N, C-alpha and C positions, 0 to 999 in steps of 0.2 A: 506662543501662550504654551503653558505651561498647566495642565490639568492637576486636580487633586483628587485622587481617587481613594477613598475611604473604605476601608477592606474590612471582615471581622474577624478579630484578635485570634479569634479562637481555631481556624485554619489561616496561620498565616502564610507559611509555605505553599501550601496550595495555591491560595487566593493569590500570591506572587506571579508563581509560575503560569497561571492561568492569565493572568493579566498582562504578563510578557508576551505572550502568543499573539492575543488578540488586541492591545494597544498598541506594542511595539513592533511586533513582527508583522502582522496584518495588517495594522491603520497607520504604523509611522507615527504614532502622536506624540510628543514629549508629556509627562505626566511624572507625578512624585505621589508614592503609597503612605497612606498614612494609616495605621490600623487602629481599630476604633472598636469597643465594645458594641455597636449597633449591629444585630442580626441583617446588615442589609450592605448592598455595595451603591456608595454615591459618588458621582462623578461630581465634579464643582470647579466652575472658574468665571469672573467676572459677576458674582451674586446670581448666577443661572444654577442650575442643579437639574441632575437629571440620577432619578433611585431606583435600584432593582433590586427584587428581594433577594434573601440569602434561604432559600428552600433546603437545596440538598444539602447543601454542611452543615445544616441545622440539623441535621439527624444524625451526623458525624461523632464516632467514639473513637478512646486509642483501637478498640479491636478492629475498625472498619479498615484499620491500614495496617491487620497481622494476614498473609498467605492464608487460603482457605476459610475466612470468617465468615462468608457467605452474607455481608452484612444486607439487612433489608431495606436498602436502597433505591430499588428501581421502580420505575413508574408503575402504577399498577394498570392496562387497559381495561375498555378502550381510552386512549390517550382526546384529550381534547383540544380541538382547533382556533386557533385566531386568525382572524382575520384584521390584517397588520395596516390596511387603507382606515382604521383611525388617527392613526399618527398623520396623517395627510404626506403628501412630498411624494417624491418616488423613490419605492425602495424595492432592489432588485432581486427576485423573486423566482423559483421553480415554477411556484402554484400560489394563487393568491392567499389560501390558507396555508397556514406552518401549524405542525402537530405542538403542542405544548409537552413537555418533558417533566418538566417542573416549572411549578406556579400556577398562573390561573390567566386565563385570555381575555386581558382588561388591561385600559390602558387610562390615564386622566393625563390630559396634554392642557398645558396652559404656557402664557406668556415666556414665563422665565422659569419654567420647571415643566418636567415629565416624569411620572412614577409608570411604573413599567408593571405589571404581573408576570412578565416571562423572565424564569430564575436563566440567566444568556450564562454566566461566568459559572456557576454550577451545572449547567447542560453541559458547557464545554470541556468540566472537567471530567464528568462522568463518562462523554464521548473519546475522549484522547485519552485518559487514564487507563481505559479500558476496566473500569471498574468492575462491570456485570461478570467480566470472564474470571473474577475470583474464583469462583463453584467450579469445585473439583466433581462437581457431579454430572456438569454438561459438556461431555467430551463424547467427540465420535470414534471411530475403530482406530483409527491413529491418531487416538489421543488429543485433538485441535478441537477447539470450541467451535461449533457448528455455527454457520449463518441465520439457521431455521432456530435454534434457540435465542438468537440474539433479539435485544429490541427493536433492533430499527429493522428486521426481517416481517416481524409477529405485527408490527403497527403499519407495515408498508411503506417506509420511507428509506429504505434502503440502497436505491437509487438517487438519492437525493445526498448534497453533501451540508447536511443540517448546520452543523458547526458555520460553515460560512454562509449560509444565509442567516443564521442568528447573528452574527458580523455583522453585513448588511443591515437588520435592522436598527441595530447599537447603533452606526455608523449616521441612521437616517436620523435620529432620535440628535444624537450630537451635532448632525450640522443645522438639525430645527434649533436648537439652541446658542449653538456657535457658528453664524456661518462664514464666518470668514476660517474656520477650521480646514485645515487641508490633509488629505490622506496621502500616504504612500502610494504611486502607482504600480503595479504588478503586473507582469506582462505574465500571458498563460505559456507554458510551453509543453511538449510532449517529451517525456522519459522513455526509449523502445529497449527494453532488455529481454535478455534471453538464459533460460536455464539447461547446462549443459549435461542433461543428464543423461542421454546418450548420443555419442558425436558421430557416430555411427553406428550398421546394424548388427547387435552385436551376437546374433546369429550365426555369422558367417566365420567368426574367428576360427572356426577349426574344420579339418573335414567331414567330420562328426556333425557337428552344426549344420555345415553345408547338408549333408543328407538328411539331416530332418527336416530343415526347412525346402528343398527341394520336394519332399513327401506330401509335407503340406500344402506344397502348391499345388501338388497335383492329384491328393485326395480329398484333399478338407475345399481346397479353393475351385478346384477342377480347372485350373491353368496352365497348358503349356507354355504361353507367354511369360509369365512368372518365373516358372520352373526355369526357365532358357536364360532370363533376366539373373537371377540369384546366383545360377552356375556363370554369367558372365560378369557378373560383378564380384562374386569372392575369386575368380582367377585374376580378373584384373587386380584386386587390393593385395592380392599375395605376390604381384611383380612392381608395386609401389603405384600404381593406379587408382586413388581416390573417388576417382569424381564420377565415380558409375552409383554409389552409396546414396540410395534415398535420403539419408539424415543429412549427408553431408553439405549443407545448404546453407553455409555458413558465408561463403562468397555472393551468392544470390540476394541473403541479408544485407550482408554492407554493401555492397550494389545500389538498393534499395532505399535505405537510410541515409547512406550517401547523395542519391537523386534529389531525395527528401529534406534535407538539410539538417539529418539527426546525427547525434555522435551516440551508439547503444554502447551499452554493457552487457557481458558475456560471464554468467557467475558459473564457476567450475567446483564439482565435487575435489575436493584434496583430502579425503580421510572414509576411512567404511567403520561406522559407529553401526552398524546394521545387515543384513544379506543384499538390502536394494538401493544401497547406496554408489548405482554407476559399477561399470567392470572394464575402467580403462586407468591408468599410469598416467600420473604428471611428467613422465618420462620418457614416456612412447615420440617417436619422433612425430607421427600424425599431431600429437599432443603437442608437443613442443615447436611445431611449424604454425597451429594453429594459435598457438599464444601469440608468437612473432608476429603473423598478418593483423591481428588484430589491434596489436599496438603499432605497427607498423601505417597503419590506416587511420589511424586517429580514436580507435575506439576506448571502450574500457573494460578492465580487467575485473572480474569480483569472485567472491566468495559464493560459493552454495554450501551451506552450513549441512553437515552431514546429518542423518536421520534422527538420532542419536544427541546430538549437540544443542539443542535451542536448551536446553537445562545446564550444559556443563562448561562452563567455563575454560576449562584447561584443554576439553576436546576442541576447540572451536581455536583457543590460541595455537594450540598444534597446528591443526590444518589453516589457520591462516599465513603460519611462518612456512608451511610446507609449500601453499600456492606461491609466496613470495620466493622462496628458492628455488622452485620451478621455473618464474620467473627470470630468474639472475639466468639460470640454466640457460635460458631463450633468448639471450639478453635483454630482456624489457625492461625496462627502467624505467617502472610504475609502482606507486606501492600501493598495498593490498587496503583500501579503507571501504567498499560496500559488500553488503553482503545480505543472501537471502536464504532461508531457510528451507532445506528440503521437505517437500509435500506440505509446505506452508504451514509445517508446525511452529506452533508458539504457546508458550505460557507468559501472561501477561506479568505475574508475578514476579517470574524468575529470567527470561529471556532478556530484557532490557540490561540487568545487571552482570549477568553474563557478557554478553557481546560488548561492553565498556570491558569487563573484565579481562577481554581478547584482543584488545585494542581494535576494536570498528569502530571508525567515526558514524555511519550512518547504513541502516537497515531497509527493505525496503520487500518485508515478507508480507506487510500490513493489508492482506485482501482475505474472506475465507474463500476456500476451495470449493464450496457449494454452489457458491452464488458471486456472481460479480456485482462492483459496488463500492458504496464508503463505509467500509467497516470501523471508521475514525472520524467520521462525520466529515469530513475535510479531503480538498487535494494540496492542500500544502505541507510542505518538511514543517516538523516542527522536532522540539528535543521532549523525547518520552517522558515519561513517567517513571520513575526506579519506586516499584513498592518496597524493596529490600532494605533501599536505605532511606526510605522516606522524603526525596527531595528528586530534583529534575534530572535526569542520566544527561552524562555527555554524549549520548549517541542519539541523531534524528532518525528519525523517523518520516521514508520518503514516503507512504503509504501508493500500496499496491491497488490500483482501481480495476482493471481487469486483464486474469488469466483465459487464454483464449478456449481451456478444455472446460472453463467454469461453466461458459458459457454454452460451449458444444457440445461437450459429452453427454453419451447418454445416463450416466451414472449422477451429473448434476444439474443444469437446467434444460438440458437436453434438446437444444434448436437446431442442430447441427451446423448447415451449410445454406440455412434457409436464408432470404430477404428479414426475416422476423433478427435470426440472430445478427448480421451487419448491421440493421436498424438500429438494437440493442448496444452493439459495442459503440457505434457512433454517436448515441445518445448519452453514454457516459462520458466518451471525449469530451463531445461540448460541454457537459455540464460540468468539467474539471477544469474548463479552459474557460469558461463564462464568470469566472470568478480569479482569474490569473493564477491557477492553480497549476498545476502539473500531472498531465495525463500519464499515471507509469501503466503500460503495455509490457504484460510480460506474452511472448509466443515462443512458444519451444523448436528448437531447428528440427527437431522429428517430425512437425506438424507441417510442412511446408512440402511436403513431398508430392501432392495433386494442384492440377491447374484452379482446383475451387480454393484450397488454403492460400494460393497464392494470390488471387483475385481479394478476397478479403482482407489479407494483409498488407497489399499493395494500396488499397481503398479507406483500411485505418490509415495509412501512411500521409495518406491528400495526395497519392500519386494517381489516382483513377485505376478500377479494376482491369484494365486493359493496356497498362503500362507496363512496357519490361516483362 
């Protein structure tokens, strides 16, 4: 069966993009788009019809496409909530009530037609394009759009993959009208990643650094044991033995991932556009050996775009080429296709175009630093919206769902190593996998120095807290 999908003509490119993500990529149904002057989306086949309003894009203006336009498109709080049980049948949702971003919490259900008040396609565009992030005034000290400014956080649904839930609502309606319609099966998976910010303890690179570290161990931490450990680590490193370094947890990480059946990705900084871009060079023997080991064990090497590269395609391109050359030097035959930006810096208006121009195939920056959750409202990968070119990007976003420091660090959600922290992490994992999505986890190698860190990591991988 081929569905006819009548879409608003005034936003034809945007409608085609969002329909392809929802109908083709998520549901896997056959459809044909028919541009219409009607301000609605209508799905039709066999004399049956599903009609949804076009609320979001009816506000659309040419200025809405420009950077920094700050369009008045965001919903007003508080949001209405809708009880979807009126549709009847089973709809797999996190909670019985869903927030209504655009449209109204109503539905008319008949034997051969359904009219929803929920603007599913417009809401999906709003969330996936990150339209609300175009305002230049809402930025933190690292020039990032913070979770605290997002609608998802302010309305309390950042921990829900709201776009994926909306797709379930749409599917329930479609299945009611066309019982023989089949959807594409999707199996949830976990994507484990590591940003290599500090591959080893930088403070022990020089004799002066060792002295400062030992003084700090003794005078600030009052720990003779840590002071002795710092000296032992420094001496061992100077003799080519890196096994004592607390940040050199890569072998342990790969062991754990392999036991759990995961191929991990390690993102390396390959350029310096600021003074916080790491203190290692890709041609160092330690890094060369690490690149070779990651590849030999079947894991991925990716780019960790430097601090100021998120708006600079030339810088990103140079860094991708530098990492590719370093891989070739290490005899790693693996193309550099993935990226995550340092400090999760992101500009929704410019970053997708910069990544495409730099030759990146997928990015996985997509989470807020100050709060874990579903920034894009989905756990599925999708081609991003390019605001510069006004079209879908060739670069896919694989949304990061959780960075360990977002949940644990005192400056962010501040849950530390508590049961509440692990419960939060596992909840996000289960919600991502529930809809056949990808739970993208970022855990830094430098955050596995303690047994408490490792217990949480093992639990997230499904190995059990006391395994290995």
